[in-house]
Each structure stands twice: as structure tokens, then as C-alpha cells.
KOLZA-892667 format. One record per residue (C-alpha): residue number from 1; residue in three letters; x, y, z. Coordinates in steps of 0.02 Angstrom, whole numbers, plus 50000, padded with zeros to 5 digits. Layout:
atom num NUM | residuo ALA | east X | north Y | up Z $
...
END
This chain:
atom num 1 | residuo MET | east 49790 | north 51353 | up 49624 $
atom num 2 | residuo ARG | east 49698 | north 51224 | up 49519 $
atom num 3 | residuo VAL | east 49764 | north 51046 | up 49529 $
atom num 4 | residuo LEU | east 49723 | north 50916 | up 49397 $
atom num 5 | residuo ILE | east 49741 | north 50740 | up 49468 $
atom num 6 | residuo ASP | east 49754 | north 50598 | up 49344 $
atom num 7 | residuo ALA | east 49657 | north 50456 | up 49425 $
atom num 8 | residuo THR | east 49642 | north 50354 | up 49266 $
atom num 9 | residuo ALA | east 49775 | north 50232 | up 49327 $
atom num 10 | residuo VAL | east 49665 | north 50179 | up 49474 $
atom num 11 | residuo PRO | east 49617 | north 49995 | up 49451 $
atom num 12 | residuo ALA | east 49441 | north 49931 | up 49473 $
atom num 13 | residuo ASP | east 49492 | north 49823 | up 49623 $
atom num 14 | residuo ARG | east 49556 | north 49978 | up 49719 $
atom num 15 | residuo GLY | east 49720 | north 49896 | up 49764 $
atom num 16 | residuo GLY | east 49882 | north 49994 | up 49782 $
atom num 17 | residuo VAL | east 49867 | north 50160 | up 49692 $
atom num 18 | residuo GLY | east 49677 | north 50154 | up 49708 $
atom num 19 | residuo ARG | east 49683 | north 50153 | up 49897 $
atom num 20 | residuo TYR | east 49808 | north 50297 | up 49894 $
atom num 21 | residuo VAL | east 49707 | north 50407 | up 49777 $
atom num 22 | residuo ASP | east 49540 | north 50365 | up 49857 $
atom num 23 | residuo GLU | east 49604 | north 50418 | up 50029 $
atom num 24 | residuo LEU | east 49699 | north 50572 | up 49971 $
atom num 25 | residuo VAL | east 49564 | north 50653 | up 49863 $
atom num 26 | residuo PRO | east 49430 | north 50682 | up 49997 $
atom num 27 | residuo GLN | east 49560 | north 50756 | up 50115 $
atom num 28 | residuo LEU | east 49621 | north 50876 | up 49981 $
atom num 29 | residuo ASP | east 49441 | north 50923 | up 49944 $
atom num 30 | residuo ALA | east 49405 | north 50953 | up 50130 $
atom num 31 | residuo LEU | east 49559 | north 51066 | up 50142 $
atom num 32 | residuo GLY | east 49487 | north 51176 | up 50005 $
atom num 33 | residuo ALA | east 49597 | north 51124 | up 49858 $
atom num 34 | residuo ASP | east 49531 | north 51172 | up 49686 $
atom num 35 | residuo LEU | east 49527 | north 50998 | up 49609 $
atom num 36 | residuo VAL | east 49493 | north 50930 | up 49437 $
atom num 37 | residuo LEU | east 49495 | north 50740 | up 49427 $
atom num 38 | residuo ALA | east 49526 | north 50643 | up 49267 $
atom num 39 | residuo VAL | east 49449 | north 50472 | up 49294 $
atom num 40 | residuo GLN | east 49393 | north 50314 | up 49207 $
atom num 41 | residuo ALA | east 49211 | north 50322 | up 49151 $
atom num 42 | residuo ARG | east 49163 | north 50192 | up 49282 $
atom num 43 | residuo ASP | east 49229 | north 50305 | up 49422 $
atom num 44 | residuo VAL | east 49138 | north 50468 | up 49384 $
atom num 45 | residuo GLY | east 49009 | north 50445 | up 49521 $
atom num 46 | residuo HIS | east 49137 | north 50375 | up 49643 $
atom num 47 | residuo TYR | east 49252 | north 50526 | up 49632 $
atom num 48 | residuo GLY | east 49107 | north 50646 | up 49624 $
atom num 49 | residuo ALA | east 49058 | north 50584 | up 49796 $
atom num 50 | residuo LEU | east 49238 | north 50589 | up 49862 $
atom num 51 | residuo ALA | east 49267 | north 50768 | up 49802 $
atom num 52 | residuo PRO | east 49098 | north 50857 | up 49806 $
atom num 53 | residuo HIS | east 49180 | north 51027 | up 49781 $
atom num 54 | residuo GLY | east 49287 | north 50971 | up 49635 $
atom num 55 | residuo ARG | east 49257 | north 50937 | up 49452 $
atom num 56 | residuo VAL | east 49263 | north 50761 | up 49378 $
atom num 57 | residuo VAL | east 49306 | north 50729 | up 49195 $
atom num 58 | residuo ALA | east 49294 | north 50557 | up 49115 $
atom num 59 | residuo ALA | east 49433 | north 50498 | up 49001 $
atom num 60 | residuo PRO | east 49378 | north 50414 | up 48838 $
atom num 61 | residuo ALA | east 49304 | north 50242 | up 48868 $
atom num 62 | residuo VAL | east 49443 | north 50159 | up 48768 $
atom num 63 | residuo ALA | east 49567 | north 50224 | up 48898 $
atom num 64 | residuo ALA | east 49509 | north 50083 | up 49011 $
atom num 65 | residuo ARG | east 49634 | north 49975 | up 48914 $
atom num 66 | residuo ARG | east 49808 | north 50004 | up 48983 $
atom num 67 | residuo PRO | east 49901 | north 50035 | up 48820 $
atom num 68 | residuo VAL | east 49769 | north 50160 | up 48767 $
atom num 69 | residuo ARG | east 49773 | north 50244 | up 48936 $
atom num 70 | residuo LEU | east 49960 | north 50269 | up 48923 $
atom num 71 | residuo ALA | east 49940 | north 50343 | up 48750 $
atom num 72 | residuo TRP | east 49800 | north 50458 | up 48813 $
atom num 73 | residuo GLU | east 49914 | north 50512 | up 48955 $
atom num 74 | residuo GLN | east 50040 | north 50577 | up 48829 $
atom num 75 | residuo THR | east 49916 | north 50674 | up 48722 $
atom num 76 | residuo GLY | east 49743 | north 50687 | up 48799 $
atom num 77 | residuo LEU | east 49800 | north 50728 | up 48975 $
atom num 78 | residuo PRO | east 49905 | north 50880 | up 48924 $
atom num 79 | residuo ALA | east 49759 | north 50940 | up 48819 $
atom num 80 | residuo LEU | east 49644 | north 50921 | up 48968 $
atom num 81 | residuo ALA | east 49766 | north 51017 | up 49079 $
atom num 82 | residuo ARG | east 49757 | north 51162 | up 48956 $
atom num 83 | residuo ARG | east 49568 | north 51151 | up 48939 $
atom num 84 | residuo VAL | east 49533 | north 51158 | up 49126 $
atom num 85 | residuo ARG | east 49670 | north 51288 | up 49154 $
atom num 86 | residuo ALA | east 49763 | north 51184 | up 49281 $
atom num 87 | residuo ASP | east 49909 | north 51261 | up 49374 $
atom num 88 | residuo VAL | east 49984 | north 51092 | up 49423 $
atom num 89 | residuo LEU | east 49960 | north 50915 | up 49360 $
atom num 90 | residuo HIS | east 49976 | north 50772 | up 49485 $
atom num 91 | residuo CYS | east 50014 | north 50601 | up 49413 $
atom num 92 | residuo PRO | east 49995 | north 50479 | up 49560 $
atom num 93 | residuo HIS | east 50072 | north 50321 | up 49488 $
atom num 94 | residuo TYR | east 50249 | north 50341 | up 49417 $
atom num 95 | residuo THR | east 50204 | north 50390 | up 49239 $
atom num 96 | residuo MET | east 50182 | north 50566 | up 49168 $
atom num 97 | residuo PRO | east 50169 | north 50654 | up 49000 $
atom num 98 | residuo ALA | east 50339 | north 50681 | up 48923 $
atom num 99 | residuo LEU | east 50282 | north 50855 | up 48873 $
atom num 100 | residuo ALA | east 50160 | north 50944 | up 48988 $
atom num 101 | residuo PRO | east 50096 | north 51124 | up 48980 $
atom num 102 | residuo VAL | east 50101 | north 51144 | up 49170 $
atom num 103 | residuo PRO | east 50217 | north 51089 | up 49311 $
atom num 104 | residuo VAL | east 50197 | north 50904 | up 49353 $
atom num 105 | residuo VAL | east 50205 | north 50817 | up 49521 $
atom num 106 | residuo VAL | east 50232 | north 50628 | up 49512 $
atom num 107 | residuo THR | east 50210 | north 50502 | up 49652 $
atom num 108 | residuo LEU | east 50343 | north 50366 | up 49656 $
atom num 109 | residuo HIS | east 50283 | north 50229 | up 49773 $
atom num 110 | residuo ASP | east 50431 | north 50112 | up 49771 $
atom num 111 | residuo ALA | east 50613 | north 50094 | up 49717 $
atom num 112 | residuo THR | east 50627 | north 49904 | up 49716 $
atom num 113 | residuo PHE | east 50615 | north 49905 | up 49526 $
atom num 114 | residuo PHE | east 50797 | north 49964 | up 49538 $
atom num 115 | residuo THR | east 50859 | north 49881 | up 49697 $
atom num 116 | residuo ASP | east 50771 | north 49712 | up 49683 $
atom num 117 | residuo PRO | east 50714 | north 49690 | up 49502 $
atom num 118 | residuo ASP | east 50698 | north 49501 | up 49523 $
atom num 119 | residuo LEU | east 50549 | north 49533 | up 49638 $
atom num 120 | residuo HIS | east 50449 | north 49596 | up 49488 $
atom num 121 | residuo LEU | east 50401 | north 49532 | up 49318 $
atom num 122 | residuo PRO | east 50543 | north 49583 | up 49199 $
atom num 123 | residuo THR | east 50431 | north 49688 | up 49086 $
atom num 124 | residuo LYS | east 50357 | north 49778 | up 49236 $
atom num 125 | residuo ALA | east 50527 | north 49814 | up 49311 $
atom num 126 | residuo ARG | east 50593 | north 49887 | up 49147 $
atom num 127 | residuo PHE | east 50436 | north 49992 | up 49121 $
atom num 128 | residuo PHE | east 50436 | north 50069 | up 49295 $
atom num 129 | residuo ARG | east 50624 | north 50101 | up 49295 $
atom num 130 | residuo ALA | east 50601 | north 50199 | up 49133 $
atom num 131 | residuo ALA | east 50449 | north 50291 | up 49203 $
atom num 132 | residuo THR | east 50543 | north 50336 | up 49362 $
atom num 133 | residuo ARG | east 50693 | north 50402 | up 49266 $
atom num 134 | residuo LEU | east 50579 | north 50510 | up 49158 $
atom num 135 | residuo ALA | east 50493 | north 50579 | up 49313 $
atom num 136 | residuo THR | east 50657 | north 50621 | up 49398 $
atom num 137 | residuo ARG | east 50711 | north 50718 | up 49244 $
atom num 138 | residuo ARG | east 50549 | north 50805 | up 49195 $
atom num 139 | residuo ALA | east 50436 | north 50822 | up 49349 $
atom num 140 | residuo ALA | east 50438 | north 50984 | up 49447 $
atom num 141 | residuo GLY | east 50402 | north 50887 | up 49607 $
atom num 142 | residuo LEU | east 50413 | north 50707 | up 49668 $
atom num 143 | residuo VAL | east 50308 | north 50634 | up 49808 $
atom num 144 | residuo VAL | east 50366 | north 50476 | up 49898 $
atom num 145 | residuo PRO | east 50288 | north 50384 | up 50046 $
atom num 146 | residuo SER | east 50448 | north 50362 | up 50148 $
atom num 147 | residuo ARG | east 50623 | north 50426 | up 50172 $
atom num 148 | residuo ALA | east 50688 | north 50255 | up 50121 $
atom num 149 | residuo THR | east 50604 | north 50270 | up 49951 $
atom num 150 | residuo ARG | east 50672 | north 50445 | up 49927 $
atom num 151 | residuo ASP | east 50848 | north 50390 | up 49968 $
atom num 152 | residuo GLU | east 50838 | north 50240 | up 49851 $
atom num 153 | residuo VAL | east 50773 | north 50343 | up 49705 $
atom num 154 | residuo VAL | east 50907 | north 50475 | up 49733 $
atom num 155 | residuo ARG | east 51042 | north 50343 | up 49735 $
atom num 156 | residuo GLU | east 50978 | north 50235 | up 49591 $
atom num 157 | residuo ALA | east 50906 | north 50366 | up 49472 $
atom num 158 | residuo GLY | east 51015 | north 50515 | up 49511 $
atom num 159 | residuo ALA | east 50867 | north 50622 | up 49564 $
atom num 160 | residuo ASP | east 50881 | north 50794 | up 49644 $
atom num 161 | residuo PRO | east 50841 | north 50775 | up 49831 $
atom num 162 | residuo GLU | east 50770 | north 50952 | up 49835 $
atom num 163 | residuo ARG | east 50622 | north 50902 | up 49725 $
atom num 164 | residuo PHE | east 50559 | north 50768 | up 49845 $
atom num 165 | residuo THR | east 50417 | north 50779 | up 49969 $
atom num 166 | residuo VAL | east 50401 | north 50635 | up 50093 $
atom num 167 | residuo ALA | east 50215 | north 50612 | up 50127 $
atom num 168 | residuo TYR | east 50179 | north 50461 | up 50236 $
atom num 169 | residuo HIS | east 50017 | north 50372 | up 50200 $
atom num 170 | residuo GLY | east 49880 | north 50382 | up 50329 $
atom num 171 | residuo VAL | east 49758 | north 50256 | up 50396 $
atom num 172 | residuo ASP | east 49568 | north 50272 | up 50390 $
atom num 173 | residuo ALA | east 49524 | north 50258 | up 50575 $
atom num 174 | residuo SER | east 49339 | north 50240 | up 50533 $
atom num 175 | residuo ARG | east 49380 | north 50077 | up 50444 $
atom num 176 | residuo PHE | east 49537 | north 50014 | up 50532 $
atom num 177 | residuo HIS | east 49519 | north 50013 | up 50721 $
atom num 178 | residuo PRO | east 49508 | north 49888 | up 50864 $
atom num 179 | residuo THR | east 49351 | north 49784 | up 50837 $
atom num 180 | residuo SER | east 49226 | north 49699 | up 50950 $
atom num 181 | residuo ALA | east 49226 | north 49513 | up 50986 $
atom num 182 | residuo ALA | east 49063 | north 49501 | up 50889 $
atom num 183 | residuo GLU | east 49141 | north 49578 | up 50734 $
atom num 184 | residuo GLN | east 49292 | north 49464 | up 50747 $
atom num 185 | residuo GLN | east 49178 | north 49314 | up 50764 $
atom num 186 | residuo ARG | east 49080 | north 49367 | up 50609 $
atom num 187 | residuo VAL | east 49241 | north 49370 | up 50507 $
atom num 188 | residuo ARG | east 49296 | north 49205 | up 50581 $
atom num 189 | residuo ALA | east 49134 | north 49128 | up 50519 $
atom num 190 | residuo THR | east 49170 | north 49188 | up 50342 $
atom num 191 | residuo LEU | east 49344 | north 49113 | up 50353 $
atom num 192 | residuo GLY | east 49279 | north 48946 | up 50416 $
atom num 193 | residuo ILE | east 49406 | north 48928 | up 50556 $
atom num 194 | residuo GLY | east 49290 | north 48917 | up 50705 $
atom num 195 | residuo ASP | east 49376 | north 48967 | up 50866 $
atom num 196 | residuo LEU | east 49553 | north 48926 | up 50809 $
atom num 197 | residuo PRO | east 49682 | north 49060 | up 50844 $
atom num 198 | residuo TYR | east 49764 | north 49117 | up 50683 $
atom num 199 | residuo VAL | east 49910 | north 49212 | up 50607 $
atom num 200 | residuo ALA | east 49854 | north 49332 | up 50470 $
atom num 201 | residuo PHE | east 49941 | north 49399 | up 50316 $
atom num 202 | residuo LEU | east 49865 | north 49537 | up 50208 $
atom num 203 | residuo GLY | east 49936 | north 49581 | up 50038 $
atom num 204 | residuo THR | east 49957 | north 49525 | up 49859 $
atom num 205 | residuo LEU | east 50042 | north 49355 | up 49848 $
atom num 206 | residuo GLU | east 50194 | north 49415 | up 49750 $
atom num 207 | residuo PRO | east 50379 | north 49376 | up 49774 $
atom num 208 | residuo ARG | east 50428 | north 49528 | up 49875 $
atom num 209 | residuo LYS | east 50296 | north 49488 | up 50007 $
atom num 210 | residuo ASN | east 50399 | north 49332 | up 50049 $
atom num 211 | residuo VAL | east 50245 | north 49223 | up 50075 $
atom num 212 | residuo PRO | east 50331 | north 49054 | up 50043 $
atom num 213 | residuo ALA | east 50454 | north 49092 | up 50184 $
atom num 214 | residuo LEU | east 50307 | north 49144 | up 50293 $
atom num 215 | residuo VAL | east 50219 | north 48978 | up 50260 $
atom num 216 | residuo ARG | east 50375 | north 48878 | up 50300 $
atom num 217 | residuo GLY | east 50412 | north 48985 | up 50453 $
atom num 218 | residuo TRP | east 50234 | north 48962 | up 50517 $
atom num 219 | residuo VAL | east 50249 | north 48773 | up 50498 $
atom num 220 | residuo ARG | east 50411 | north 48775 | up 50599 $
atom num 221 | residuo ALA | east 50332 | north 48885 | up 50732 $
atom num 222 | residuo CYS | east 50182 | north 48769 | up 50748 $
atom num 223 | residuo ALA | east 50297 | north 48626 | up 50798 $
atom num 224 | residuo GLU | east 50346 | north 48726 | up 50954 $
atom num 225 | residuo LEU | east 50172 | north 48785 | up 51005 $
atom num 226 | residuo ASP | east 50048 | north 48688 | up 51111 $
atom num 227 | residuo GLU | east 49899 | north 48758 | up 51015 $
atom num 228 | residuo PRO | east 49955 | north 48782 | up 50832 $
atom num 229 | residuo PRO | east 49869 | north 48933 | up 50754 $
atom num 230 | residuo ALA | east 49792 | north 48928 | up 50582 $
atom num 231 | residuo LEU | east 49869 | north 49033 | up 50443 $
atom num 232 | residuo VAL | east 49757 | north 49152 | up 50345 $
atom num 233 | residuo LEU | east 49827 | north 49224 | up 50182 $
atom num 234 | residuo ALA | east 49715 | north 49367 | up 50127 $
atom num 235 | residuo GLY | east 49747 | north 49456 | up 49963 $
atom num 236 | residuo GLY | east 49747 | north 49436 | up 49776 $
atom num 237 | residuo ARG | east 49845 | north 49303 | up 49685 $
atom num 238 | residuo GLY | east 50007 | north 49373 | up 49616 $
atom num 239 | residuo TRP | east 50138 | north 49288 | up 49509 $
atom num 240 | residuo ASP | east 50235 | north 49198 | up 49647 $
atom num 241 | residuo ASP | east 50234 | north 49017 | up 49590 $
atom num 242 | residuo ASP | east 50325 | north 48962 | up 49748 $
atom num 243 | residuo VAL | east 50172 | north 48996 | up 49857 $
atom num 244 | residuo ASP | east 50081 | north 48842 | up 49792 $
atom num 245 | residuo ALA | east 50233 | north 48731 | up 49823 $
atom num 246 | residuo ALA | east 50252 | north 48796 | up 50001 $
atom num 247 | residuo LEU | east 50068 | north 48767 | up 50038 $
atom num 248 | residuo ALA | east 50074 | north 48592 | up 49965 $
atom num 249 | residuo ALA | east 50206 | north 48545 | up 50094 $
atom num 250 | residuo VAL | east 50101 | north 48600 | up 50243 $
atom num 251 | residuo PRO | east 50063 | north 48451 | up 50358 $
atom num 252 | residuo ASP | east 49883 | north 48392 | up 50352 $
atom num 253 | residuo HIS | east 49847 | north 48430 | up 50535 $
atom num 254 | residuo LEU | east 49879 | north 48618 | up 50510 $
atom num 255 | residuo VAL | east 49745 | north 48736 | up 50444 $
atom num 256 | residuo VAL | east 49775 | north 48862 | up 50304 $
atom num 257 | residuo ARG | east 49647 | north 48978 | up 50228 $
atom num 258 | residuo ARG | east 49686 | north 49069 | up 50065 $
atom num 259 | residuo THR | east 49545 | north 49196 | up 50049 $
atom num 260 | residuo GLY | east 49587 | north 49299 | up 49895 $
atom num 261 | residuo TYR | east 49525 | north 49478 | up 49904 $
atom num 262 | residuo LEU | east 49419 | north 49512 | up 50058 $
atom num 263 | residuo PRO | east 49290 | north 49652 | up 50065 $
atom num 264 | residuo LEU | east 49359 | north 49809 | up 50148 $
atom num 265 | residuo GLU | east 49228 | north 49794 | up 50284 $
atom num 266 | residuo ASP | east 49303 | north 49626 | up 50338 $
atom num 267 | residuo LEU | east 49483 | north 49683 | up 50355 $
atom num 268 | residuo ALA | east 49475 | north 49761 | up 50529 $
atom num 269 | residuo GLY | east 49395 | north 49604 | up 50598 $
atom num 270 | residuo LEU | east 49526 | north 49496 | up 50512 $
atom num 271 | residuo LEU | east 49674 | north 49597 | up 50575 $
atom num 272 | residuo GLY | east 49607 | north 49638 | up 50747 $
atom num 273 | residuo GLY | east 49556 | north 49458 | up 50781 $
atom num 274 | residuo ALA | east 49725 | north 49384 | up 50737 $
atom num 275 | residuo LEU | east 49842 | north 49310 | up 50866 $
atom num 276 | residuo ALA | east 49975 | north 49399 | up 50763 $
atom num 277 | residuo VAL | east 49989 | north 49481 | up 50592 $
atom num 278 | residuo ALA | east 50144 | north 49431 | up 50494 $
atom num 279 | residuo TYR | east 50212 | north 49536 | up 50352 $
atom num 280 | residuo PRO | east 50391 | north 49476 | up 50318 $
atom num 281 | residuo SER | east 50416 | north 49581 | up 50162 $
atom num 282 | residuo LEU | east 50580 | north 49592 | up 50068 $
atom num 283 | residuo GLY | east 50553 | north 49778 | up 50037 $
atom num 284 | residuo GLU | east 50414 | north 49908 | up 50034 $
atom num 285 | residuo GLY | east 50395 | north 50087 | up 49979 $
atom num 286 | residuo PHE | east 50284 | north 50111 | up 50132 $
atom num 287 | residuo GLY | east 50195 | north 49954 | up 50197 $
atom num 288 | residuo LEU | east 50012 | north 50004 | up 50218 $
atom num 289 | residuo PRO | east 49956 | north 49831 | up 50280 $
atom num 290 | residuo VAL | east 50074 | north 49850 | up 50428 $
atom num 291 | residuo LEU | east 49998 | north 50019 | up 50473 $
atom num 292 | residuo GLU | east 49821 | north 49952 | up 50453 $
atom num 293 | residuo ALA | east 49860 | north 49803 | up 50565 $
atom num 294 | residuo MET | east 49932 | north 49920 | up 50696 $
atom num 295 | residuo ALA | east 49777 | north 50030 | up 50690 $
atom num 296 | residuo CYS | east 49672 | north 49875 | up 50727 $
atom num 297 | residuo GLY | east 49779 | north 49836 | up 50880 $
atom num 298 | residuo ALA | east 49857 | north 49681 | up 50803 $
atom num 299 | residuo PRO | east 50026 | north 49622 | up 50869 $
atom num 300 | residuo THR | east 50126 | north 49633 | up 50708 $
atom num 301 | residuo LEU | east 50285 | north 49546 | up 50649 $
atom num 302 | residuo THR | east 50378 | north 49624 | up 50503 $
atom num 303 | residuo THR | east 50554 | north 49653 | up 50438 $
atom num 304 | residuo ARG | east 50674 | north 49800 | up 50442 $
atom num 305 | residuo ALA | east 50680 | north 49809 | up 50251 $
atom num 306 | residuo LEU | east 50675 | north 49984 | up 50176 $
atom num 307 | residuo SER | east 50528 | north 50086 | up 50242 $
atom num 308 | residuo LEU | east 50450 | north 49964 | up 50365 $
atom num 309 | residuo PRO | east 50541 | north 50028 | up 50521 $
atom num 310 | residuo GLU | east 50479 | north 50203 | up 50478 $
atom num 311 | residuo VAL | east 50302 | north 50136 | up 50492 $
atom num 312 | residuo GLY | east 50320 | north 50013 | up 50636 $
atom num 313 | residuo GLY | east 50443 | north 50104 | up 50748 $
atom num 314 | residuo ASP | east 50447 | north 50021 | up 50919 $
atom num 315 | residuo ALA | east 50266 | north 49965 | up 50905 $
atom num 316 | residuo VAL | east 50297 | north 49805 | up 50806 $
atom num 317 | residuo ALA | east 50408 | north 49651 | up 50822 $
atom num 318 | residuo TYR | east 50544 | north 49623 | up 50693 $
atom num 319 | residuo CYS | east 50618 | north 49469 | up 50611 $
atom num 320 | residuo GLY | east 50731 | north 49427 | up 50466 $
atom num 321 | residuo THR | east 50669 | north 49365 | up 50298 $
atom num 322 | residuo SER | east 50714 | north 49181 | up 50317 $
atom num 323 | residuo ALA | east 50590 | north 49047 | up 50370 $
atom num 324 | residuo GLU | east 50695 | north 49014 | up 50526 $
atom num 325 | residuo SER | east 50691 | north 49196 | up 50581 $
atom num 326 | residuo ILE | east 50505 | north 49211 | up 50544 $
atom num 327 | residuo ALA | east 50473 | north 49054 | up 50647 $
atom num 328 | residuo ASP | east 50570 | north 49126 | up 50794 $
atom num 329 | residuo GLY | east 50472 | north 49288 | up 50783 $
atom num 330 | residuo LEU | east 50304 | north 49199 | up 50776 $
atom num 331 | residuo VAL | east 50347 | north 49088 | up 50924 $
atom num 332 | residuo GLY | east 50400 | north 49240 | up 51024 $
atom num 333 | residuo LEU | east 50233 | north 49326 | up 50992 $
atom num 334 | residuo CYS | east 50115 | north 49178 | up 51000 $
atom num 335 | residuo ALA | east 50189 | north 49112 | up 51163 $
atom num 336 | residuo SER | east 50186 | north 49279 | up 51255 $
atom num 337 | residuo PRO | east 50017 | north 49360 | up 51293 $
atom num 338 | residuo ALA | east 50107 | north 49500 | up 51385 $
atom num 339 | residuo ARG | east 50213 | north 49544 | up 51233 $
atom num 340 | residuo ARG | east 50060 | north 49541 | up 51121 $
atom num 341 | residuo SER | east 49966 | north 49655 | up 51240 $
atom num 342 | residuo GLU | east 50112 | north 49776 | up 51249 $
atom num 343 | residuo LEU | east 50129 | north 49786 | up 51059 $
atom num 344 | residuo SER | east 49942 | north 49801 | up 51034 $
atom num 345 | residuo ALA | east 49929 | north 49957 | up 51142 $
atom num 346 | residuo ALA | east 50086 | north 50035 | up 51068 $
atom num 347 | residuo ALA | east 50027 | north 49999 | up 50891 $
atom num 348 | residuo VAL | east 49861 | north 50088 | up 50913 $
atom num 349 | residuo ARG | east 49949 | north 50242 | up 50983 $
atom num 350 | residuo ARG | east 50078 | north 50249 | up 50844 $
atom num 351 | residuo ALA | east 49953 | north 50216 | up 50704 $
atom num 352 | residuo ALA | east 49851 | north 50366 | up 50762 $
atom num 353 | residuo THR | east 49995 | north 50481 | up 50711 $
atom num 354 | residuo PHE | east 49980 | north 50429 | up 50528 $
atom num 355 | residuo THR | east 49834 | north 50526 | up 50454 $
atom num 356 | residuo TRP | east 49776 | north 50558 | up 50276 $
atom num 357 | residuo GLU | east 49745 | north 50740 | up 50323 $
atom num 358 | residuo ARG | east 49930 | north 50761 | up 50360 $
atom num 359 | residuo ALA | east 49971 | north 50672 | up 50196 $
atom num 360 | residuo ALA | east 49855 | north 50791 | up 50102 $
atom num 361 | residuo ARG | east 49940 | north 50943 | up 50180 $
atom num 362 | residuo GLU | east 50109 | north 50876 | up 50125 $
atom num 363 | residuo HIS | east 50040 | north 50855 | up 49948 $
atom num 364 | residuo LEU | east 49976 | north 51034 | up 49947 $
atom num 365 | residuo GLY | east 50150 | north 51091 | up 49993 $
atom num 366 | residuo ALA | east 50222 | north 50987 | up 49849 $
atom num 367 | residuo TYR | east 50098 | north 51067 | up 49727 $
atom num 368 | residuo GLU | east 50144 | north 51242 | up 49786 $
atom num 369 | residuo ARG | east 50330 | north 51211 | up 49771 $
atom num 370 | residuo ALA | east 50309 | north 51135 | up 49598 $
atom num 371 | residuo ALA | east 50207 | north 51284 | up 49539 $
atom num 372 | residuo ALA | east 50340 | north 51402 | up 49606 $
atom num 373 | residuo ARG | east 50473 | north 51312 | up 49504 $
END
């Protein structure tokens, strides 16, 4: 069975869908899948290395512009599927051709475009609701990263539950693992925080990540701690205008570092060296930063929104989404070395059960079922 994967939606910064596709492809290749990868011209060498047994085809250079890429998806992608004699087409980021010559599998990462539209830009929410509805009507198979996402899409878009495959993301243990004191100190030096303990956040600074409440909760927690930790916000700038206002109100004696994107090679040291990792999200399709923090042995505080308990299980601490609840959760972790040690050990054990090989096998099953339909 030949599978054409449309990787043209992968952004240059490798966030979100890029991390998913980049981890999935080599595992599919290692399992012997017959892969053809449609990619942006800049990614030909990258995916050639990730899938040495597959075939890589570059989309037209103009498809690097999003409107053109979406147009190419409707016309050029079906033509490519015919040309390479694909048996299944996998579209890994919500959208798909309205008319395709082969069965299509679509990955739907999130349902908050329906359940919490105010957490997204209005145009983005409308676009992805429409794309999700098209996929639930036309796709032969739907892949989601959690049961919570499946249940939300079924409820909100009227999708057939039988067409879903739940494929949890994995974690790259070669990159995310407990780190040495020397590695943690190296990352500390890049952050400019010396030997200060710190609370870390990793993710795009967008409304659903609830960063303003985290900032306010951290400030409240610091008032109760003898040695106030710094706060490190790592991730790209989103469209949450309230973050700046929350940071402006931080007392001068407290230390905040807003790093922007960090290199992948720094993330394990950042997460593993944290006194605690806080991820008080309002809702996630999966919650990969929580899993990555767990794999690094970080005591992690998150919420019970949507998929996050499926990831964290009993290996993380939970809080509500308000600043007060976040503060209580942070105090509970920061003031208790025993609790942090207990969660750290449990997190490493649980994270080891989430593998990209297992995710790839689930995807192969989705392709086979789609082809059979």
C-alpha cells in the first residue's frame, strides 16, 4: 500500500504540525511503509533524510505562500496522487482536497475551534471549523491525538465515531530525557538566571495557554515562598495581548525571562532543570509540552481540560485555570521536595509509554481501514 503524505503544511519553524510530521515520518519509514512525501522545496533534503526508503516530491515554489498552497492542495495534490499511484492520501493538518482520486485520511489535532472559538483568531476559527466539517464528511479516515478530541469532534461536527483512530503522540526519548547538572547549568547560562530556581512554561503565548493567569498565579505564589523562583516563558509570541499587561504588573524584585523560541537542543535542559513546569492550558488536543516535560523528569502542573489528563494521568499535579488555583498548585509543588521527587519519577515512567513507533502503527492501521472503505 502506497501512502502519499502531504507535508506542505509544515511550517519552517517546525512548531505544531511540523513536530508531528517530523516524528511520524521516520517511524513509518522504519516500519516499512511505502511512502511518497509532498513537501515544500526547502524541505526536500530534510524529508529525504527522515525517510531514506521513501520518495520525496517538491510542490511548486509558489506553494510556500499559504493561499497558493491551499489552492495547490485542491488541484495539484490530487494530480500528484494519481501520478505516483497512491493507494491512500494522508493530509496531516485538517485540510484536504474536496475531490480526491484515492481514500483520504485527515488528522484533526484539536476541537477547540468549536468548543472555545474565542481562544482563536476569528478567521482562523471559521477556517478550521469549515475544514473539520469537510473532513468529517469526505475523509475515509480521521486521526486524532486523544479520546477527548474524538469525542468533541463527534459531538460538534456530527462525525461518525467508526472512522476515528486515536493515535497518541509520542516523545523523542533521545531529545527529551532527564539531563545532567552540567546541561542544566548550560541552559541556565543562556537564560541569564544564574542559580535561581525557576518555574518554566513551554508553548506559544496564545490565549488558550492561559499565560496571563500563570503570570498572576506565579506572583501570588512567590509571596508565600521563602525563595521566590524566577518565571521562564519559552515559546513564540502569539496573539494574546494580555500577556504584556500581566508581565508589566510583575513586582520589580521578581525575575521573568521571556525567551521566544528556544533551540530544540536546549529544551530538555530547560524542562529538566525547572523547579516545576506549569502548563495551565484552557484546552488541548493533546498537550505535547506536558509529555515532553514529563519525559525530562520535571514535576509538572497542568489542568484537567480536555485531553491533558489522558497525557498526565497520576504523574502530574493538577490545578484549575484561575490565577488563585495556579498559585495554590505552584506553592504545593515548590514547597515540597518530596512531592516533586515523587512526581518526577512517576512522570519519567509514564512518558516512556508514549512512543512515536506506537503512533506510527496506529496510523498504518488507519491507512489500511481507509483503503478498505
